C-alpha positions as CSV (number, residue, x, y, z in Angstrom):
1,M,68.9,54.5,22.3
2,S,67.7,51.0,21.7
3,T,65.5,50.2,24.7
4,S,62.3,48.9,23.1
5,I,62.2,45.7,24.6
6,P,60.0,43.9,26.4
7,G,56.5,44.2,24.6
8,E,55.4,42.6,21.4
9,P,56.7,41.7,19.0
10,W,59.1,39.6,21.5
11,S,58.2,36.7,23.7
12,T,56.7,37.2,27.4
13,G,60.0,35.9,28.5
14,V,62.1,38.6,26.9
15,A,63.4,41.6,28.9
16,R,66.5,44.1,29.0
17,A,68.7,44.4,32.2
18,S,70.1,48.1,33.4
19,D,73.2,47.3,31.4
20,G,71.6,46.7,28.2
21,A,71.9,42.9,28.0
22,V,68.6,40.8,27.4
23,T,67.6,38.0,28.8
24,V,65.1,35.3,27.8
25,A,63.1,33.4,30.3
26,G,66.0,33.9,32.8
27,V,68.9,33.1,30.3
28,G,71.4,35.9,29.4
29,V,72.0,36.3,25.8
30,R,75.8,36.7,25.9
31,A,75.7,33.6,28.0
32,F,73.8,31.7,25.6
33,A,75.8,32.7,22.7
34,D,79.0,31.5,24.8
35,E,77.6,28.2,25.3
36,H,75.4,27.5,22.1
37,G,77.2,30.0,19.5
38,T,75.4,32.0,16.7
39,P,73.4,31.8,14.6
40,A,70.7,30.4,16.8
41,Y,66.9,29.5,17.3
42,V,65.8,30.5,20.7
43,L,62.6,29.2,21.8
44,D,60.5,30.5,25.2
45,E,59.2,27.3,26.5
46,S,56.7,28.7,28.8
47,D,55.9,31.4,26.4
48,L,54.7,28.7,23.6
49,R,52.7,26.5,26.2
50,A,50.8,29.7,27.7
51,R,49.9,30.9,24.0
52,A,48.7,26.8,23.2
53,R,46.7,26.9,26.7
54,G,45.1,30.4,25.7
55,Y,43.9,29.5,22.2
56,R,42.6,26.2,23.7
57,R,40.9,27.8,26.9
58,A,39.3,30.7,24.6
59,F,37.7,28.3,21.8
60,E,36.5,25.7,24.4
61,T,35.1,28.4,26.5
62,A,33.4,30.1,23.5
63,F,31.9,27.1,21.8
64,A,30.9,25.9,25.1
65,E,28.8,28.7,25.5
66,I,26.8,27.9,22.0
67,G,26.8,24.2,22.7
68,A,29.6,23.2,20.6
69,G,32.6,21.2,20.9
70,V,36.1,22.2,19.4
71,D,39.5,21.0,19.1
72,V,42.4,23.0,18.4
73,Y,45.2,21.8,16.1
74,Y,48.9,22.8,16.2
75,A,50.2,23.7,12.8
76,G,53.4,21.1,12.7
77,K,54.4,22.8,9.5
78,A,55.1,26.2,11.4
79,F,57.7,24.4,13.7
80,L,57.8,20.9,14.8
81,S,60.2,18.9,16.7
82,V,59.7,15.8,19.3
83,A,59.9,18.2,22.2
84,V,57.5,20.9,20.9
85,A,55.0,18.4,19.7
86,R,55.0,16.9,23.1
87,W,54.5,20.2,24.7
88,V,51.5,21.2,22.8
89,H,49.9,17.9,23.3
90,E,50.2,18.2,27.0
91,E,48.5,21.8,27.1
92,G,45.3,19.9,25.0
93,L,46.0,20.6,21.5
94,R,46.3,17.8,18.7
95,V,48.9,18.0,16.2
96,D,48.3,18.9,12.2
97,T,51.3,17.6,9.9
98,A,51.5,18.0,6.3
99,T,54.1,15.4,5.1
100,G,55.2,11.8,6.0
101,G,58.2,13.7,7.6
102,E,56.2,15.9,10.2
103,L,54.0,12.6,11.0
104,A,57.0,10.8,12.0
105,V,58.3,13.3,14.2
106,A,54.8,13.6,16.0
107,L,54.7,9.9,16.3
108,R,58.2,9.8,17.6
109,A,57.1,12.4,20.3
110,G,54.5,9.6,21.2
111,I,51.5,11.8,19.7
112,P,48.7,8.9,19.7
113,G,47.5,8.7,16.3
114,A,43.9,9.8,16.9
115,D,45.1,13.2,17.8
116,I,47.2,13.7,14.5
117,G,45.6,14.9,11.2
118,L,47.6,14.4,8.1
119,H,47.2,17.2,5.3
120,G,48.8,17.5,1.9
121,N,47.5,18.1,-1.7
122,N,50.1,15.3,-3.2
123,K,50.2,12.7,-0.5
124,S,52.3,9.7,-1.7
125,D,51.3,6.1,-1.3
126,A,53.7,5.6,1.5
127,E,52.4,8.7,3.7
128,I,48.7,7.2,2.8
129,A,49.7,3.8,4.2
130,R,51.8,5.6,7.3
131,A,48.9,7.3,8.2
132,L,46.6,4.4,8.2
133,D,49.0,2.3,10.4
134,A,49.2,4.9,12.7
135,G,45.3,5.4,13.2
136,V,45.3,8.8,12.4
137,G,42.4,10.7,13.5
138,R,41.8,12.4,10.0
139,I,43.1,12.6,6.8
140,I,42.2,15.8,4.7
141,V,41.7,14.6,1.1
142,D,42.6,17.3,-1.4
143,S,41.5,16.2,-4.6
144,L,38.8,13.5,-6.3
145,V,41.5,11.6,-7.2
146,E,43.1,11.5,-3.7
147,I,39.7,10.2,-2.7
148,D,40.0,6.7,-4.5
149,R,43.7,6.7,-3.6
150,V,43.0,6.5,0.2
151,A,40.1,4.4,-0.5
152,D,41.8,1.7,-2.3
153,A,44.8,1.9,0.2
154,V,42.0,0.8,2.6
155,A,40.7,-1.8,0.6
156,A,44.0,-3.4,0.0
157,R,44.6,-3.7,3.6
158,G,41.4,-4.2,5.1
159,G,40.1,-2.9,8.5
160,D,38.0,0.0,9.5
161,P,37.0,2.9,7.3
162,A,39.2,5.4,7.0
163,P,38.0,8.9,8.7
164,V,38.4,11.8,6.1
165,M,37.6,15.3,5.8
166,V,37.3,17.1,2.2
167,R,38.9,20.1,2.2
168,V,37.2,22.7,0.2
169,T,38.1,26.4,-1.1
170,T,35.5,28.9,-0.3
171,G,37.0,32.1,-2.5
172,V,37.5,34.1,0.4
173,H,41.1,35.7,-0.2
174,A,42.7,36.3,3.2
175,G,45.8,36.7,4.7
176,G,49.5,38.6,4.2
177,H,51.2,37.3,0.8
178,E,49.2,35.8,-2.5
179,Y,51.5,32.6,-1.8
180,I,50.2,32.2,1.7
181,S,46.5,32.8,0.7
182,T,45.0,29.5,0.3
183,A,41.0,29.6,-0.2
184,H,41.1,31.5,-3.8
185,E,40.0,29.5,-6.7
186,D,43.5,29.4,-8.8
187,Q,45.7,27.7,-6.5
188,K,46.6,24.4,-5.7
189,F,44.5,23.2,-2.4
190,G,41.3,21.7,-2.0
191,L,38.0,21.1,-4.1
192,S,35.9,24.6,-5.0
193,I,32.5,25.5,-3.3
194,A,31.7,27.4,-6.7
195,S,29.5,25.7,-9.1
196,P,28.7,27.7,-12.2
197,D,27.1,24.4,-13.8
198,G,26.1,21.6,-12.0
199,D,27.4,19.9,-8.7
200,S,30.7,22.0,-7.6
201,P,33.8,20.1,-7.3
202,A,33.7,20.1,-3.2
203,M,30.0,18.9,-3.6
204,L,31.2,16.0,-5.9
205,G,34.0,15.0,-3.5
206,L,31.8,14.8,-0.8
207,L,29.6,12.5,-2.6
208,A,32.3,10.6,-3.8
209,V,33.7,10.0,-0.1
210,L,30.0,9.0,0.7
211,A,30.2,6.3,-2.5
212,R,33.2,4.4,-1.1
213,P,32.5,2.2,2.1
214,E,36.3,1.8,2.7
215,L,36.1,5.9,4.0
216,R,34.1,7.3,6.5
217,L,33.3,11.1,6.0
218,L,34.2,13.1,9.0
219,G,33.7,16.5,7.7
220,I,34.3,19.4,5.8
221,H,37.7,21.2,6.0
222,S,38.4,24.6,5.0
223,H,41.6,27.1,5.3
224,I,41.6,30.7,3.6
225,G,45.4,31.8,4.3
226,S,47.8,32.5,7.0
227,Q,49.0,35.7,8.7
228,I,45.3,36.8,8.9
229,L,44.5,39.7,11.2
230,D,41.0,40.4,9.8
231,P,38.3,37.9,12.0
232,S,35.6,39.0,9.0
233,G,37.0,36.2,6.7
234,F,36.6,33.6,9.1
235,E,32.8,34.2,9.2
236,V,32.2,34.3,5.4
237,A,33.9,31.1,5.2
238,A,32.4,29.5,7.9
239,R,28.8,30.5,6.7
240,A,30.0,29.1,3.1
241,V,31.1,25.6,4.7
242,L,28.0,25.0,7.0
243,T,25.7,26.0,4.0
244,L,27.5,23.1,2.1
245,R,27.0,21.0,5.1
246,A,23.1,21.7,4.9
247,Q,23.0,20.9,1.2
248,L,25.0,17.6,1.4
249,A,22.4,16.6,4.3
250,E,19.3,17.9,2.4
251,R,20.6,15.9,-0.7
252,T,21.6,12.6,1.1
253,G,20.4,12.8,4.6
254,V,24.1,12.8,5.9
255,L,25.0,15.7,8.2
256,V,28.8,15.5,8.9
257,D,29.9,15.6,12.3
258,E,32.5,18.2,12.1
259,V,33.8,21.4,10.5
260,D,37.3,22.5,10.5
261,L,37.5,26.0,10.2
262,G,41.2,26.5,9.5
263,G,43.2,29.3,11.0
264,G,46.2,31.4,10.2
265,Y,45.9,33.7,12.8
266,G,48.3,36.8,12.6
267,I,50.8,37.7,15.0
268,A,52.7,40.9,15.2
269,Y,56.3,41.2,13.6
270,L,57.0,44.9,14.5
271,P,56.5,46.9,17.4
272,G,53.1,48.6,17.4
273,E,51.4,45.9,15.5
274,V,48.6,44.2,17.5
275,A,48.1,40.4,17.0
276,L,44.7,38.7,17.0
277,D,43.4,38.2,20.4
278,P,42.4,34.5,21.1
279,D,39.3,35.4,23.2
280,R,37.9,38.1,20.6
281,I,38.3,35.8,17.4
282,A,36.7,33.0,19.4
283,K,33.8,34.8,20.7
284,D,33.2,36.0,17.2
285,V,33.7,32.8,15.3
286,A,31.3,31.0,17.9
287,A,28.7,33.7,17.2
288,S,29.1,33.5,13.5
289,V,28.4,29.9,13.0
290,Q,25.8,29.8,15.7
291,A,23.8,32.6,13.7
292,T,24.4,30.6,10.6
293,A,23.4,27.1,11.6
294,A,19.8,28.9,13.3
295,E,19.5,30.3,9.8
296,L,20.1,26.8,8.3
297,G,17.9,25.1,10.6
298,T,20.8,22.7,11.2
299,P,22.5,21.4,14.5
300,L,25.8,22.6,14.9
301,P,28.8,20.0,14.4
302,R,32.0,19.7,16.2
303,F,34.3,22.5,15.3
304,S,38.4,22.4,14.7
305,I,40.6,25.3,14.4
306,E,44.1,25.7,13.6
307,P,45.8,28.8,15.3
308,G,49.0,28.3,13.0
309,R,51.9,30.5,13.6
310,A,50.1,32.2,16.7
311,I,51.2,29.5,18.7
312,V,55.2,29.0,18.0
313,G,55.9,32.4,16.1
314,P,56.1,34.7,19.0
315,A,57.8,32.5,21.2
316,G,60.9,32.2,19.3
317,L,63.7,34.8,18.4
318,T,66.9,34.2,16.3
319,L,70.2,35.2,17.9
320,Y,72.7,36.2,15.5
321,T,76.5,37.9,15.8
322,V,77.3,40.9,13.7
323,G,80.1,41.2,11.4
324,T,80.7,43.6,8.5
325,V,78.9,47.1,9.1
326,K,78.9,49.2,6.0
327,P,77.6,52.7,5.4
328,V,75.8,52.8,2.0
329,R,74.7,56.0,0.2
330,I,71.0,55.4,-1.4
331,D,69.4,57.2,-4.3
332,D,67.8,60.1,-2.3
333,G,71.4,61.1,-1.0
334,S,70.9,59.3,2.7
335,V,72.8,56.8,4.1
336,R,71.9,53.3,5.2
337,T,74.1,51.2,7.2
338,Y,74.1,47.6,6.2
339,V,74.4,45.2,9.2
340,S,76.0,41.7,8.2
341,I,75.1,38.7,10.4
342,D,76.5,35.3,10.7
343,G,73.3,33.9,9.3
344,G,70.9,34.9,6.5
345,M,68.3,33.8,4.1
346,S,68.9,30.2,4.9
347,D,67.9,30.1,8.5
348,N,65.1,32.7,7.5
349,I,63.8,32.7,3.7
350,R,60.4,34.6,4.2
351,P,61.6,38.3,3.8
352,A,63.5,37.1,0.6
353,L,60.4,34.9,-0.3
354,Y,57.3,37.1,0.8
355,G,59.0,40.5,1.6
356,A,57.9,39.8,5.1
357,S,58.9,42.6,7.9
358,Y,60.8,41.8,10.9
359,H,62.2,43.5,13.9
360,A,65.7,43.5,15.2
361,E,67.6,44.9,18.2
362,V,71.2,44.9,19.7
363,V,70.5,42.8,22.4
364,G,74.2,42.2,24.1
365,R,74.8,45.9,25.6
366,L,73.1,49.3,26.0
367,S,73.8,52.0,23.7
368,D,73.7,55.6,24.2
369,A,74.5,56.4,20.5
370,P,71.7,57.9,18.4
371,T,70.0,55.5,15.8
372,V,70.6,55.1,12.4
373,L,68.6,53.6,9.3
374,A,69.9,50.0,8.9
375,R,69.4,47.1,7.0
376,V,70.1,43.3,8.6
377,V,71.7,41.5,5.6
378,G,73.0,37.6,5.7
379,K,76.2,36.2,4.2
380,H,74.8,34.6,1.4
381,C,75.5,35.2,-2.7
382,E,72.4,36.7,-3.3
383,S,71.7,40.9,-3.3
384,G,68.1,39.6,-1.8
385,D,69.5,38.0,1.4
386,I,67.7,40.9,3.9
387,V,66.6,39.7,7.1
388,V,65.2,42.9,7.9
389,H,64.7,45.3,5.6
390,E,64.7,48.4,7.7
391,V,65.0,49.2,11.4
392,Q,66.5,51.7,13.5
393,L,69.8,50.3,15.6
394,P,72.7,52.2,17.3
395,A,74.9,54.2,15.1
396,D,77.6,52.4,16.9
397,V,76.4,48.8,16.0
398,R,79.7,47.1,15.6
399,A,81.3,43.4,15.0
400,G,80.9,41.2,17.6
401,D,77.4,42.8,18.7
402,L,74.9,40.4,19.7
403,L,71.4,41.0,17.4
404,A,68.1,39.5,17.9
405,V,65.6,39.1,15.4
406,A,62.1,38.8,16.9
407,A,59.0,36.6,16.2
408,T,60.8,33.9,14.1
409,G,59.3,30.9,16.2
410,A,57.3,30.1,12.9
411,Y,59.0,29.2,9.8
412,G,62.5,30.4,10.6
413,R,63.9,26.5,10.9
414,S,61.0,24.8,9.2
415,M,62.1,26.5,5.9
416,A,65.7,26.9,6.5
417,S,68.1,25.3,3.8
418,N,71.8,24.8,3.5
419,Y,72.3,27.4,0.8
420,N,76.0,28.0,0.3
421,H,76.5,24.9,2.1
422,V,75.8,26.8,5.3
423,P,74.5,24.3,8.4
424,R,71.3,25.0,10.0
425,P,71.2,26.5,13.2
426,P,70.2,24.6,16.6
427,V,67.0,25.3,17.9
428,V,67.5,25.7,21.7
429,A,64.9,26.0,24.7
430,V,65.0,28.5,27.4
431,A,62.9,28.0,30.6
432,D,63.5,28.9,34.1
433,G,66.7,30.4,33.8
434,A,68.1,27.3,31.9
435,S,68.5,26.1,28.2
436,R,68.7,22.8,26.4
437,V,69.3,22.0,23.0
438,L,65.8,20.7,21.1
439,V,67.3,20.4,17.7
440,R,71.3,20.2,17.3
441,R,73.3,22.7,15.1
442,E,74.2,21.1,11.9
443,T,78.0,20.4,11.2
444,E,80.1,20.4,8.1
445,D,80.4,16.9,8.7
446,D,76.5,16.4,8.5
447,L,76.6,17.9,5.2
448,L,79.4,16.1,3.8
449,A,77.9,13.0,5.1
450,L,75.1,13.1,2.3
451,D,77.7,13.5,-0.4
452,L,78.8,10.1,-1.8
453,G,81.7,11.6,-3.9
């Protein structure tokens, strides 16, 4: 029998009734599908807000105990809409953006510029100009050439110096897949702390910012990866960044005010997995930076952290309708049941891109049938169009069943495409027994409107 809900990896608002039908924040999936159709991203508002509050409170408490302040930034790249930007800001988080489009959404949501950061390894002149117009609280510069580009943009327009942070790579390799590990040397982000001969690129970047009166060196930024479940990497990276801060002060007399320790905290995607605990990681990181600063003889800066998918990922699920069900005999002689759904890699590219693992369950009814080894696949013209590689589903799974995939709040909609000209699903928030559309479903008319013939 398929009865594992509730519990991780599902949001806290997910429950299964005695008849087997699942509800999310009091909204039944059958009624939801009748009203909104499938596929659809379902976002549990209360769960998302609670996770935002939990991270903010955990870090504020732990860092207050060592006499340091801290800001928590929501990762817009994980998922961003006007409503979600407002929710996290109301819960005390700032918003991190990585493109002009993400910046536009944050501004449309009414987030003050001072509470927005702009990332990106290849910012356009238009993106830099918009950030300056908005008065963003920080621009994270990613290369030596970008330092001059931002300074030149400020010089051309006049006004106060732009607050910038220099993104550095610490050499700490952390995270799930190679593509989401961001602090090893051979990749596109940041300036390396390593210095085999003379000044490191990171030190050169810091000195270059100090040499431009159009810029105000706010601090040093580090990010080591994504979907990180081992906190030790943060402690090693924090030591490297605080050491660089002390070296800059010894050389120039400038002790920067802020250090961003990144984030990318891991979540549970499968039953039995355990996400990073906010209180634990906050206490561990706080203790580490306190000890390092004491060793270096430097006062603590203000810190900032970026929990990443940990805020929105567990708060979302994707609801599908089952179509074709096909038993396939595989090499070892066993049978795998291929369960085709009405979405696929266009609404969740991560399994095809990273080999990411997800969990699925039939959610519209209860089944007494034994379970079978199943693979949940999409409707696209790719054999790699797999949403869940392996999962036990009821043997009587059939066309018309509702199937939910857990923990898709992050990087589902934000990485979605129109492959095979499939319109992207809507994002629908659920709270207190009601649902409302945050991002409407695309239509074929939307797709055709872009085609000028």
